[in-house]
Each structure stands twice: as structure tokens, then as C-alpha cells.
Backbone as a ProteinNet text record, in pm:
[ID]
protein_1_A
[PRIMARY]
MTEESNSPHKVLVPGRWVERIEEVFHIVLGACLLVIAVVALYFSIVRAFETTPFFPTGMIQAINDILFIIIILEILRTVVARYTDGVFQLQNFLIIGVIAAVRHILTVGASMTLASGKSQSEFDRAVVELGVSAGIVVALVFAIFLSKASSSFPAKSARRSNGS
[TERTIARY]
-4571.7	-4517.8	-4370.9	-4288.9	-4146.9	-4113.9	-3993.8	-3946.6	-3929.5	-3891.7	-3872.3	-4002.6	-4114.7	-4241.2	-4293.5	-4251.4	-4292.3	-4207.6	-4090.7	-4001.8	-4058.3	-4037.3	-4091.5	-4016.1	-3893.3	-3813.2	-3824.6	-3848.7	-3858	-3717.4	-3679	-3548.3	-3554.6	-3466.2	-3466.3	-3401.3	-3289.6	-3218.8	-3214.1	-3268.9	-3264.3	-3119.3	-3098.2	-2964.7	-2902.8	-2982.5	-2925.2	-2874.1	-2933.7	-2882.4	-2746.4	-2734.5	-2605.7	-2499.9	-2536.5	-2442.2	-2400.3	-2494.1	-2461.8	-2369.7	-2399.9	-2315	-2174.6	-2166.5	-2036.9	-1960.4	-2029.7	-1964.6	-1907.6	-1985.6	-1938.2	-1814.8	-1816.4	-1700.9	-1578.6	-1594.7	-1479.9	-1423	-1508.8	-1461.4	-1388	-1443.2	-1379.3	-1245.5	-1243.7	-1119.3	-1013.5	-1053.4	-958.7	-902.3	-988.6	-942.2	-847.5	-879.5	-792.2	-655.5	-653.7	-526.3	-444.4	-510.3	-439	-379.2	-455	-404.8	-287	-298.9	-190.1	-64.3	-80.2	35.3	102.2	22.8	79.2	152.9	92.5	156.8	284.7	278.9	397.7	508.9	473.6	573.6	638.5	557.7	612	711.6	670	758.1	880.5	866.2	981.1	1086	1040.3	1133.8	1202.9	1125.7	1184	1285.8	1247.9	1336.5	1462.6	1449.5	1566.6	1674	1631.9	1731.1	1773.8	1697.9	1738.8	1826.9	1824.2	1902.7	2050.4	2131.8	2275.3	2343.5	2434.2	2476.1	2376.1	2366.8	2271.2	2308.7	2439.7	2484.6	2554.8	2518.5	2413.6	2283.2	2285.5	2169.7	2045	2057	1942.4	1887.6	1976.6	1932.7	1859.5	1910.2	1845.1	1707.7	1699.7	1571	1475	1523.2	1437.8	1384.3	1468.6	1424.2	1319.7	1342.1	1245.9	1111.7	1116.6	993.8	922.2	998.2	937.5	867.2	929.8	864.3	737.9	738.4	618.1	507.4	542.2	442.4	389.2	474.7	429.1	330.1	354.8	260.5	125.3	126.9	1.3	-70.8	3.2	-58.9	-113.1	-45.4	-97.1	-225.2	-232.5	-356.6	-466.2	-432.5	-529.4	-577.7	-486.4	-524.2	-619.6	-594.7	-681.3	-820.4	-827.6	-957.6	-1031.7	-960	-1022.9	-1071.6	-990.3	-1031	-1152.9	-1159	-1275.1	-1398.7	-1381.7	-1494.4	-1542.1	-1448.6	-1487.2	-1527.4	-1454	-1481.1	-1573.3	-1579.4	-1662.8	-1596	-1468.3	-1397	-1257.9	-1205.8	-1066.9	-980.1	-872.1	-783.9	-665.6	-649.7	-545.1	-406.1	-382.5	-248.8	-205.4	-298	-261.5	-210.3	-275.6	-230.8	-95.2	-73.5	55.9	167.4	138.5	237.6	269.5	166.7	189.3	279.9	256.7	340.3	484.5	505.5	641.9	712.5	643.9	704.9	738.6	647.4	672.1	790.4	799.8	911.6	1043.9	1044.7	1166.9	1206.4	1108.4	1135.5	1201	1151.6	1209.1	1352.4	1374.2	1509.5	1605.4	1562.7	1649.1	1676.1	1573.8	1590.8	1687.3	1669	1757.3	1898.6	1910.4	2042	2114.4	2039.9	2100.8	2142.7	2059.7	2097	2219.1	2231.4	2349.7	2475	2459.6	2573.4	2617.1	2518.5	2551.1	2583.5	2524.1	2545.8	2677.7	2757.6	2884	2873.4	2948.5	2952.7	2832.2	2771	2659	2712.3	2634.3	2673.2	2645.4	2700.1	2681.4	2533.8	2463.4	2321.4	2237.8	2268.6	2198.2	2225.7	2351.1	2387	2314.8	2313.9	2245.7	2095.9	2037	1893.8	1867.2	1952.6	1935.8	1949.3	2044	2061.3	1938.6	1883.7	1761.8	1646.3	1633.4	1529.1	1544.2	1667.1	1690.8	1650.6	1686.1	1650.5	1500.2	1432	1286.1	1220.5	1264.4	1207.2	1233	1351.8	1382.6	1291.8	1269	1176.8	1035.4	993.2	860.1	850.7	954.9	954.1	942	1021.9	1018.1	878.8	822.5	689.9	582.4	588.8	488.2	502.4	626.3	646.7	595.2	617.7	566	412.9	354.2	208.1	154	225.9	184.6	189.6	297.4	310.3	193.8	163.3	52.3	-80.9	-99	-223.1	-241.5	-135	-143	-162.4	-92.4	-105	-245.2	-303.2	-437.3	-543.9	-521.4	-621.2	-621.4	-508.7	-505.2	-538.1	-538	-563.8	-702.7	-811.4	-944	-957	-895.9	-903.2	-831.8	-716.7	-644	-719	-776.2	-847.8	-976.9	-1039.3	-1161.9	-1130	-1014.4	-976.6	-947.1	-883.3	-851.5	-977.8	-1076.2	-1199.5	-1283.2	-1263.4	-1336.6	-1267.7	-1154.4	-1083.2	-990.6	-954.9	-861.5	-722.7
781.9	649.7	658.3	579.9	585.3	493.9	512.8	432	285.9	261.4	124.9	45.9	110.3	37.7	9.2	85.8	63.8	-41.4	-73.1	-166.9	-308.2	-388.9	-524.4	-618.4	-582.8	-667.8	-618.6	-710.5	-675.2	-676.9	-570.5	-559.1	-620.6	-718.6	-785.8	-702.2	-637.1	-554.8	-412.3	-318.3	-178.7	-130	-46.7	4.3	78.6	151.2	228.5	137.8	19.3	-76.5	-126.6	-157.8	-204.2	-95.2	29.6	139.6	154.8	141.6	152.2	38.5	-83.4	-197.9	-176.5	-126.4	-99.2	7.4	111.4	214.8	156.5	70.6	8	-77	-153.8	-236.3	-150.4	-38.7	48.6	104.1	140.5	193.1	84.6	-35.6	-146.9	-182.6	-191.5	-223.5	-116	9.4	117.8	111.2	83.6	72.3	-46.3	-158.1	-276.2	-245.7	-179.9	-145.7	-51.9	42.3	134.1	59.7	-31.6	-111.2	-197.3	-259.6	-341.5	-257	-135.8	-48.5	-10.9	17.7	54.1	-64.9	-182.8	-303.2	-334.3	-322.1	-346.5	-247.8	-123	-23.4	-61.1	-101.8	-141.9	-257.1	-363	-478.4	-445.1	-353.3	-311.7	-242.1	-155.9	-84.6	-182.3	-273.1	-372.9	-459	-507.9	-595.9	-522.4	-395.2	-320.2	-312.4	-295.4	-281.1	-413.9	-520.9	-653	-726.1	-682.8	-749.3	-716.3	-819.9	-797.1	-852.4	-785.3	-650.1	-547.7	-434.2	-331.7	-275.9	-256.4	-211.4	-326.2	-367.2	-318.4	-398.5	-515.5	-604.6	-540.4	-483	-419.9	-302.4	-224.9	-108.5	-152.7	-254.4	-303.8	-360.3	-434	-488.3	-375.1	-270.3	-156.6	-86.7	-68.8	-6.5	-93.4	-222.7	-315.9	-307.4	-303.8	-294.3	-161.6	-53.8	77.9	82.7	26.2	22.2	-63	-170.7	-252.6	-171.1	-93	-9.1	97.4	153	251.6	187.8	63.4	-7.5	-21.1	-58.2	-69.9	64.5	172	305	349.7	313.2	346	268.6	143.7	68	133.5	179.1	250.9	377.1	449.2	570.3	536	424.1	380.3	345.7	278.5	244.7	371.8	467.1	593.7	669.9	671.7	740.5	673.4	541.7	468	503.2	517.9	552.7	694.8	787.6	927.9	962.3	910.2	943.9	844.7	723.2	621.1	543.2	571.9	499.5	462.3	352.5	318.2	401.5	452.1	537.8	456.9	458.1	380.8	420.3	548.3	594.9	539	523.4	467	324.7	245	107.7	104.2	195	200.7	238.5	331.7	372.7	256.4	181.8	63.8	-35.2	-54.5	-144.8	-98.3	31.1	85.1	63.1	92.7	75.4	-71.8	-161.1	-304.6	-352.3	-304.9	-346.1	-290.8	-167.6	-108.9	-183.8	-218.9	-296.8	-429.8	-493.1	-620.5	-600.5	-493.6	-464	-446.7	-371.5	-349.9	-479.8	-563.8	-690.5	-782.3	-795.4	-882	-825	-694.2	-631.1	-648.6	-634.8	-652.5	-796.8	-890.4	-1031.1	-1066.5	-1005.3	-1029.9	-973.5	-857.9	-792.8	-864.9	-906	-962.9	-1111.5	-1182.5	-1327.2	-1357.2	-1434.9	-1474.4	-1620.1	-1654.1	-1791.5	-1835.9	-1742.6	-1782	-1856.4	-1953.7	-2026.1	-1937.5	-1976.6	-1898.7	-1894.6	-2006.2	-2008.7	-1918.3	-1913.6	-1823.4	-1678.3	-1649.1	-1512.9	-1473.4	-1563	-1534.2	-1511.1	-1592.2	-1576.1	-1440	-1400.1	-1271	-1156	-1166.5	-1061.2	-1052.3	-1167.5	-1168.1	-1105.1	-1139.2	-1078.2	-927.2	-880.5	-735.9	-671.3	-735.5	-681.3	-677	-784.5	-787.9	-682.3	-671.8	-571.5	-430	-405.4	-273.7	-244.5	-345	-328.1	-298.4	-363.6	-337.9	-194.5	-147.9	-9.9	88.7	67.8	157.9	155.7	37	25	93.4	74.4	136.6	288.6	337.1	483.2	540	470.2	513.9	511.9	410.8	404.3	520.1	557.8	673.7	799	814.2	928.9	932.6	818.7	812.8	842.5	793.9	818	966.6	1031.3	1175.7	1255	1213.7	1283.9	1267.8	1149.2	1127.2	1198.6	1216.8	1287.4	1436.9	1490.9	1632.6	1654.3	1548	1559.4	1612.6	1563.2	1615.7	1765	1814	1956.3	2038.5	1989.6	2061.6	2058.8	1943.1	1934.9	2015.6	2025.5	2105.4	2253.4	2296.9	2437.6	2466.8	2374.3	2396.5	2404.6	2320.3	2321	2444.3	2507.1	2630.4	2753.5	2735.4	2846.1	2921.6	2869.4	2941.8	2891.8
-468.5	-478.7	-519	-455	-485.5	-601	-652.1	-764.9	-724.9	-596.9	-551.2	-553.3	-518.5	-514.8	-654.7	-755	-892.9	-963.3	-908.9	-976.6	-967.2	-1073.1	-1072.4	-977.8	-937.1	-849.7	-707.1	-617.7	-476.4	-417.1	-348.6	-287.2	-148.1	-122.9	6.9	115.7	81.6	178.4	125.5	199.8	153.9	140.4	39.7	11.3	127.4	201.7	313.1	423.9	442.5	540.5	497.9	371.3	318.9	336.2	309.8	326.2	472.1	563.3	706.8	750.6	704.9	738.7	682.3	560.4	498.4	576.5	622.7	703.6	832.1	897.9	1021.6	993.3	883.5	847.8	821.8	752.1	726.1	855.8	947.1	1075.7	1153.5	1158.6	1230	1164.3	1030.7	961.3	984.6	979.9	1005.3	1146	1244.1	1382.4	1397.9	1333.8	1340.4	1279.4	1164.1	1101.2	1188.7	1254	1342.3	1461.3	1519.5	1631.8	1585.7	1469.4	1416.5	1395.7	1344.4	1322.5	1455	1556.9	1687.4	1748.8	1742.7	1797	1719	1587	1505.3	1539.9	1564.3	1603.4	1736.1	1831.6	1962	1946.1	1876.6	1860.8	1775.8	1682.3	1601.2	1686	1774.9	1863.1	1956.5	2015	2105.7	2031.5	1913.4	1837.1	1791.4	1756.1	1708.9	1816.2	1941.1	2047.5	2108.4	2080.4	2129.1	2028	1902.4	1798.9	1817.2	1815	1825.6	1701.4	1646.7	1680	1625.2	1696.1	1653	1516.8	1497.8	1366.1	1298.5	1184.6	1096.2	1105.2	1172.5	1170	1230.2	1348.1	1413.5	1335.1	1276.6	1198.2	1071.9	1005.6	884.1	917.8	1028.1	1071.7	1105.6	1169.7	1205.4	1080.3	980.3	855.3	786.9	784.8	727.1	800.5	933.9	1012.5	990.8	981.4	959.2	824.4	722.2	591.3	595.3	673.1	690.5	756.7	858	926.4	831.7	748	649.5	552.8	513.8	426.4	496	623.8	698.9	703.3	727.6	734.3	598.5	491	358.2	328.9	373.6	358.6	441	562	645	574.1	513.1	439.1	324.9	259.1	149.7	201.2	315.7	374.9	415.2	475.1	514.6	391.7	287.5	163.7	103.2	108.8	57.6	138	268.8	355.9	330.2	312.9	296.2	153.4	53.9	-86	-155.1	-104.5	-165.3	-277.2	-305.3	-410.9	-361.5	-415.3	-389.1	-481.6	-428.4	-506.6	-558.6	-688.6	-754.5	-704.4	-689.1	-651.6	-516.5	-423.3	-292.7	-307.2	-390.3	-411	-481.7	-574.4	-642.8	-546.1	-457.3	-357	-263.8	-222.9	-138.9	-211.5	-340.9	-419.5	-427.1	-444.7	-450	-316.1	-207.4	-74.9	-51	-88.6	-69	-152.2	-275.8	-361.4	-310.1	-264.5	-208.1	-81.4	-1	120.1	83.3	-21.1	-65.2	-116	-190.2	-239	-121.5	-20.8	95.4	169.9	181.6	251.5	177.2	47.5	-31.5	-32.7	-51.1	-50.7	81.7	191.1	322.9	345	300.5	319.2	234.8	118	34.7	101.4	163.8	227	353.4	435	565.3	561	467	462.5	393.2	460.1	398	355.3	255.1	210.2	130	56.7	-29.3	-150.9	-194.1	-315.4	-436.8	-548.6	-671.4	-711.2	-694.8	-732.7	-641.6	-511	-419.3	-455.4	-488.6	-527.7	-656.3	-754.4	-881.8	-860.3	-774.3	-744.9	-680.2	-586.7	-519.8	-619	-711.2	-811.7	-902	-940.5	-1022.5	-944.6	-815.4	-732	-726.5	-711.6	-708.6	-840.9	-950.9	-1081.9	-1104.3	-1067.1	-1083.1	-994.8	-870.6	-779.9	-830.1	-882.9	-939.2	-1058.6	-1143	-1255.5	-1209.1	-1101.3	-1045.4	-995.2	-926.3	-876.1	-992.5	-1095.7	-1212	-1276.8	-1293.2	-1354.9	-1270.2	-1138	-1050.9	-1046.3	-1043.8	-1046.1	-1178.2	-1287.2	-1416.9	-1415.7	-1352.2	-1341	-1257.9	-1152.3	-1072.4	-1158.4	-1235.3	-1325.8	-1424.8	-1486.7	-1583	-1517.1	-1396.3	-1323.8	-1294.4	-1250.9	-1223.3	-1352	-1457.6	-1585.4	-1642	-1630.1	-1684.8	-1604	-1474.6	-1394.4	-1424.8	-1470.6	-1507.2	-1654.4	-1734.3	-1877.8	-1911.3	-1850.7	-1886.9	-1859.4	-1754.1	-1724.4	-1831.5	-1878.8	-1982.4	-2114.4	-2151.1	-2277.5	-2274.1	-2157.6	-2146.2	-2164.2	-2112.6	-2129.9	-2276.5	-2345.2	-2486.9	-2569.8	-2539.4	-2620.3	-2593.3	-2477	-2446	-2502.8	-2562	-2627.3	-2536.4	-2418.4	-2332.7	-2345.8
[MASK]
++++++++++++++++++++++++++++++++++++++++++++++++++++++++++++++++++++++++++++++++++++++++++++++++++++++++++++++++++++++++++++++++++++++++++++++++++++++++++++++++++++

């Protein structure tokens, strides 16, 4: 007799069905993200060469689009890692946050550089946005450092307690 038949609660959906459905969803989501990344790359290339003037507007737009595609690929990596390892990895989300914040910094910085005739309040707002985004980048990089340090900490403490 199995443990499930002895339990007082009747299970409506067997766990293995849920796991199979979850596997199918991860595969579909991963495929969708890959398709989105490919389509985004195509439109980014087209837009980069159609934007006039190419320097600096087209180049800035291309960098912004490339960082967006990298974010999509990092999300895809997170979905794949979840499918293969069974857990979401904190560091992947932190890296996505860093890339997104850097992308925002580049976008705001480029708009400040290219836009002429901004009012003082628009300029002040852009500077505050840059400062906040820079603070976010620093905080996320520090979180990545702490995450890596904490993952190696148990191994170091275990060696010390064993006398090595």
C-alpha cells in the first residue's frame, strides 16, 4: 500500500500530472521567449539602419534594442534553469535588473544628450532618474556579490569545522 492511499486527504490531481503540465509550460514559454528574441533582433536591425541619422540616433537605438534582447535571453536562461534545476535562481533575476537599469541609464543619458531645449525641470528630472538608476545598479551588483559570497560561505564554514 502506498503512502497516498493511507493519507486521509484524497488528492484530486496526481503530482506527476502537475509536473508534466509544468514541464510543457516551461518548454512553451522558453520557445515563445526565443521567438520573441529572434523577432526583436530582426526589427532592431531593420530599425537601426532605417533611423536617420544613423550616428548617433540609430546607434543609440541599436544599443537600447540589444540590451532589451539580452534581457529577454536572460529571462529565457532563467526559465531553462527553472526547468532543468527545478528552482529559480536569484542571480539571474539580479543580472536582469542590472541590465535593465543600465539600459535605462543609457536611454536617459542619450535623451539628455540629443534633446536640445529641455526645460530646467525636465533636466532636473532626468538627473534624478540617472541617480536613482545608478543607485539601483550599485545595489543590485552588491546583491549579486552577497549572493555569491553566501553561496560559498557554507562550504568554507564546513571545512573549518572539519579541521581543515
